[in-house]
C-alpha positions in Angstrom: 0.5 -8.2 33.1 -3.2 -6.4 32.8 -5.1 -7.7 30.3 -8.8 -8.5 29.1 -11.3 -10.7 28.6 -13.5 -11.4 25.1 -17.1 -11.8 24.4 -17.4 -15.3 23.1 -18.3 -14.1 19.3 -15.0 -11.8 19.4 -13.4 -12.5 16.0 -10.3 -13.1 17.8 -11.7 -16.6 18.6 -12.0 -17.4 15.2 -8.5 -16.9 13.7 -8.2 -12.8 13.2 -5.7 -10.9 15.5 -7.6 -7.7 16.2 -10.1 -7.1 19.3 -12.6 -3.8 19.1 -14.0 -2.1 22.1 -17.3 -3.9 21.3 -15.7 -7.2 22.2 -14.2 -6.6 25.3 -16.3 -8.0 28.4 -13.8 -7.5 30.8 -10.4 -5.6 32.0 -8.2 -6.4 34.2 -4.9 -5.3 35.7 -5.3 -1.8 35.0 -3.5 -1.7 32.0 -2.1 1.4 30.2 -2.8 2.6 26.8 0.7 1.4 25.0 1.3 -1.7 27.8 1.4 -5.2 26.5 -1.8 -7.4 27.7 -3.0 -10.6 27.9 -5.8 -11.8 26.2 -8.3 -14.4 27.5 -11.8 -15.8 26.3 -14.3 -16.2 28.7 -13.1 -19.6 30.5 -9.9 -17.8 31.5 -7.8 -19.4 28.4 -5.0 -17.4 27.2 -5.2 -16.7 23.4 -2.2 -14.5 23.1 -0.6 -11.5 23.9 -1.4 -7.9 22.5 -0.8 -4.4 22.5 -3.0 -2.0 24.2 -4.9 0.9 23.3 -8.5 2.3 24.7 -8.2 5.4 22.3 -8.8 2.7 19.5 -11.7 1.0 18.3 -8.9 -1.7 18.1 -8.7 -2.1 21.7 -6.1 -4.8 21.5 -3.7 -6.3 18.5 -2.5 -9.5 19.4 1.2 -10.2 18.0 2.1 -13.7 19.8 0.0 -16.7 20.6 1.7 -17.1 24.1 3.1 -14.8 27.0 5.5 -12.2 25.3 7.4 -9.1 26.0 8.2 -6.3 23.4 11.8 -6.2 24.0 15.3 -5.8 21.8 15.4 -9.7 21.6 11.9 -9.9 20.0 12.6 -7.7 17.4 15.5 -8.8 16.4 13.8 -12.0 15.7 10.7 -11.0 13.9 12.9 -8.9 11.7 15.5 -11.8 11.4 12.5 -14.1 10.2 10.9 -11.6 7.9 14.1 -10.8 6.0 14.5 -14.8 5.7 11.2 -15.0 3.8 11.6 -12.1 1.4 14.9 -13.9 0.8 13.2 -17.5 -0.2 11.0 -15.1 -2.4 13.6 -14.0 -4.5 12.5 -10.2 -3.6 15.7 -7.7 -4.0 17.6 -7.7 -0.8 18.5 -3.4 -1.3 14.6 -2.7 -2.0 12.0 -4.0 -1.0 9.6 -4.0 2.2 10.7 -5.7 5.2 8.0 -5.5 7.9 4.6 -5.3 6.4 2.3 -5.2 10.1 0.4 -8.0 10.8 2.1 -9.7 8.1 5.1 -9.9 9.8 3.9 -10.6 13.5 4.4 -6.7 14.6 1.2 -4.7 14.4 1.6 -1.5 13.1 5.1 -1.7 11.9 6.0 -0.9 8.6 9.8 -1.0 7.2 11.1 -0.3 3.7 14.5 -0.8 2.6 16.2 1.6 -0.1 20.1 0.4 0.0 21.5 1.9 2.6 18.5 3.5 4.3 15.3 2.2 6.0 12.3 3.9 6.1 10.4 3.4 9.5 6.3 3.7 10.0 5.3 2.9 13.9 1.5 3.5 13.2 0.6 2.1 16.8 1.0 3.3 20.4 2.7 0.5 21.8 4.9 0.7 18.7 5.2 4.4 18.5 6.2 3.9 22.2 9.4 1.7 21.4 10.1 3.2 18.0 13.9 4.3 19.1 14.3 0.4 20.3 12.9 -0.8 16.8 14.8 1.3 15.0 18.1 0.3 17.1 16.8 -3.3 16.1 16.1 -2.5 12.0 19.6 -1.1 11.7 21.3 -4.0 14.0 19.5 -6.9 11.5 19.8 -5.0 8.3 22.8 -3.5 8.4 21.7 0.5 7.2 23.6 3.6 8.0 20.2 4.9 8.5 17.0 5.1 9.9 14.3 7.6 8.7 10.5 8.0 10.6 8.0 8.7 8.4 5.2 8.7 11.0 3.3 11.4 8.9 0.4 9.0 8.0 -3.2 10.0 9.0 -3.6 6.8 10.2 -1.9 7.5 13.2 -4.7 10.0 14.3 -6.9 6.9 14.7 -4.5 5.9 17.5 -4.2 9.6 19.1 -0.9 9.7 17.9 1.2 13.0 16.6 2.3 13.1 12.9 6.2 13.7 12.3 8.8 12.7 10.3 13.0 13.0 10.7 15.9 11.0 11.1 16.3 8.1 14.0 19.3 6.8 13.5 21.8 7.6 11.5 23.0 10.5 9.3 20.6 12.4 6.9 20.5 10.2 3.6 19.5 13.3 1.3 18.8 12.1 -2.3 20.0 9.3 -3.8 18.9 6.8 -6.8 17.2 3.1 -6.4 16.3 0.4 -8.6 12.7 -1.0 -9.2 11.6 -3.7 -11.6 14.8 -2.6 -14.2 14.0 1.4 -13.8 15.7 4.1 -11.7 14.5 6.9 -9.7 15.3 9.1 -7.3 14.2 9.0 -4.1 14.3 11.2 -0.9 13.2 9.1 2.2 12.6 12.5 4.1 10.7 14.1 1.7 9.0 11.8 -0.6 5.8 10.4 -0.4 4.7 8.1 2.0 7.8 5.5 2.9 9.8 6.9 -0.4 8.2 4.9 -3.1 5.1 3.1 -3.7 6.6 -0.9 -3.7 3.2 -2.4 -3.4 3.4 -2.0 -7.4 7.0 -3.3 -8.2 5.5 -6.4 -9.7 2.8 -4.8 -11.8 4.7 -2.3 -13.7 6.3 -4.8 -15.7 3.4 -6.6 -15.8 1.7 -3.8 -17.5 4.4 -2.8 -19.6 4.7 -5.8 -21.8 1.2 -4.5 -23.2 2.4 -1.8 -24.3 4.6 -1.8 -27.5 3.5 0.7 -30.3 0.1 1.9 -28.3 -0.7 5.3 -27.1 -0.5 5.0 -23.4 -2.4 7.3 -20.7 -1.0 6.6 -17.2 -3.2 8.4 -15.1 -2.5 8.7 -11.0 0.9 8.7 -12.4 2.8 9.4 -9.4 6.7 9.4 -9.1 5.8 7.8 -13.0 6.8 4.1 -12.4 4.2 3.1 -14.8 4.6 5.7 -17.6 8.3 5.1 -17.9 8.1 0.9 -17.6 5.6 1.4 -20.8 8.0 3.7 -22.6 10.8 1.3 -22.1 8.8 -1.7 -23.2 8.2 0.9 -26.4 5.1 2.6 -26.4 4.4 5.1 -29.4 3.8 8.1 -27.4 3.1 8.1 -23.5 1.4 10.6 -21.2 1.9 10.8 -17.6 -1.2 12.7 -15.4 -0.3 13.7 -12.0 -2.2 16.1 -9.8 0.6 16.9 -7.2 2.9 19.3 -8.3 5.8 17.7 -6.6 5.4 14.5 -8.3 5.5 16.7 -11.9 8.6 17.7 -11.5 9.7 13.5 -9.9 8.0 12.1 -13.4 10.1 14.5 -15.2 13.3 13.9 -13.2 12.5 10.3 -13.3 12.0 10.2 -17.4 15.6 11.9 -17.9 17.0 9.4 -15.7 15.6 6.5 -17.6 16.4 8.2 -21.3 12.7 7.8 -22.1 10.3 10.2 -23.5 7.4 10.8 -21.0 4.5 13.8 -21.9 3.5 15.1 -18.1 0.1 16.8 -17.6 -0.1 18.4 -14.5 -4.2 18.3 -13.7 -7.3 16.6 -11.9 -7.6 13.3 -14.1 -11.2 13.3 -14.2 -11.0 16.7 -15.6 -8.9 15.5 -18.5 -10.7 12.5 -19.0 -13.4 14.3 -19.8 -11.9 16.6 -21.9 -10.2 14.3 -24.1 -13.6 12.8 -24.3 -15.1 15.8 -25.3 -12.0 16.3 -28.1 -12.6 12.5 -29.6 -9.1 11.6 -28.6 -8.2 7.3 -28.5 -6.0 5.5 -26.2 -4.7 2.1 -26.5 -3.8 1.7 -23.0 -5.0 3.7 -20.2 -4.0 2.9 -16.5 -5.6 3.9 -13.6 -4.1 3.8 -9.9 -5.9 6.4 -8.2 -5.2 6.6 -4.2 -7.7 5.4 -1.7 -11.4 6.1 -2.4 -12.0 5.6 1.0 -11.0 4.8 4.4 -13.5 3.7 5.6 -16.1 1.2 5.2 -18.8 4.1 6.2 -17.2 5.9 2.5 -17.6 2.0 0.5 -21.1 3.7 -1.8 -19.5 6.8 -2.2 -16.1 5.1 -3.7 -18.1 2.9 -5.6 -19.6 5.1 -7.4 -16.5 7.3 -7.7 -14.8 4.4 -9.4 -17.8 3.7 -11.8 -17.3 7.1 -13.2 -13.6 7.2 -13.2 -14.0 3.9 -15.4 -17.0 5.4 -17.5 -14.9 8.1 -18.4 -11.7 5.9 -19.1 -13.8 3.4 -21.1 -14.9 6.1 -23.4 -11.4 6.9 -24.4 -10.6 3.3 -25.7 -9.3 2.3 -29.0 -11.5 -0.7 -30.4 -8.7 -3.0 -29.0 -7.6 -0.9 -26.3 -6.6 -2.1 -22.8 -7.1 -0.7 -19.6 -5.2 -1.6 -16.3 -6.8 -0.6 -13.4 -6.2 -0.6 -9.4 -7.8 0.0 -6.6 -5.7 0.3 -3.1 -8.6 0.9 -0.9 -9.0 -1.9 1.8 -12.8 -1.6 2.2 -13.5 -2.2 -1.5 -13.5 -5.7 -2.3 -11.9 -7.4 -5.3 -16.0 -8.5 -6.7 -16.7 -5.3 -5.4 -14.2 -3.3 -7.5 -14.9 -5.5 -10.5 -18.3 -5.0 -10.6 -17.8 -1.1 -10.8 -16.0 -1.6 -13.4 -18.7 -3.8 -15.0 -21.2 -1.3 -14.7 -19.3 1.9 -16.1 -18.5 -0.5 -19.2 -22.3 -1.0 -19.2 -22.6 2.9 -18.9 -20.3 3.3 -21.9 -21.8 0.9 -24.5 -18.4 -1.3 -24.7 -17.8 -4.5 -23.7 -14.4 -5.5 -22.5 -13.0 -9.1 -21.2 -10.8 -9.6 -18.3 -6.8 -10.7 -19.6 -5.3 -10.5 -16.2 -5.5 -9.7 -12.2 -2.6 -7.8 -10.2 -2.1 -7.9 -6.2 0.4 -6.5 -4.4 3.9 -7.3 -4.6 5.0 -10.4 -2.5 7.2 -8.4 0.0 3.7 -7.4 1.2 2.4 -10.7 2.2 -1.4 -11.5 2.6 -2.3 -13.0 5.7 -4.7 -15.7 5.9 -7.5 -14.9 7.9 -6.6 -11.7 8.6 -8.1 -9.6 5.1 -7.1 -6.4 6.0 -3.4 -7.4 4.9 -5.2 -7.1 1.4 -5.4 -3.8 0.4 -4.1 -3.9 -3.3 -6.2 -5.3 -6.4 -6.2 -4.8 -9.7 -7.0 -5.8 -13.7 -6.4 -5.7 -17.3 -9.4 -5.6 -19.4 -8.8 -6.0 -23.5 -11.6 -4.5 -25.4 -13.8 -6.8 -27.6 -16.6 -5.6 -30.5 -19.8 -6.1 -28.4 -21.7 -9.7 -28.9 
């Protein structure tokens, strides 16, 4: 087994599992991209086994603190352990995130289960090279009929990997229904968004919707309509869902019909809709903002914070005197403090005052690994309007 020796101040010496190229002191044994490597400190002490990719800024990702091979038995054990953990949390066994990358000791592997179908992403070179083995393990441990490859994420390019989607094992499932948070949704695991559905918000849908009774609700960046449908089920007076993706407009309408609720669907840019609604003097009692990432790099942080500030300024101008704002960020590089700060600045610009009523995080089947902040990306807040002091 080849390996790397890390510099004295490498973050892996302090509990992190990544080694950046700038943290490598020396490489030995001529490892190839995708190989397993030993990670050692300058005193030749073993820090663990990692997967290697010289094409990535993250040269090595540790997956074990001892010498370990990536064979079928290893994947079976890790998947079974991940299953048991989620069982202990009471997460729906048929609709859940089964594997969440480093949080489950499998860097770059993401697996979602939807009934008899599992979707697989392999976002690191070593795991991508072993995706057929991983799919076999997923099928065996979970007992699913089909494993679908959803490797169309742009993040694969950072590892020098091509994007692709299709079947890995079993029959092509077609479109079918799933249940999430008391709602029903049409799912197309091959052609749908991401791995099929945003399960990271599963807990938040109801937590937000319980505030919707009797309120005029505006659900922005609605995607497949989960927040809008949940609010309608909870007795909202009227629900409007705004989404710019044409494919998702039909999905929202179909999902609303499936749940026997009324949702007005608007296809438009959210920023433009908020601006035009403010010019018309419209008001809403509950606004939900769940946008895609505003930045995927640390370099884009300043622009992202400006974008969040503009978005929340527009939303603040539309809230009724007792209005509520539920807002989320899935930009990993934006901390909860920075995100909350941009909201506060926006409310200040709008000359509105609000209280924080609740905070949100990713669902429990997306566990956050202590010492590994990259595993935490979703943060959210519920704010309630109040009279200025």
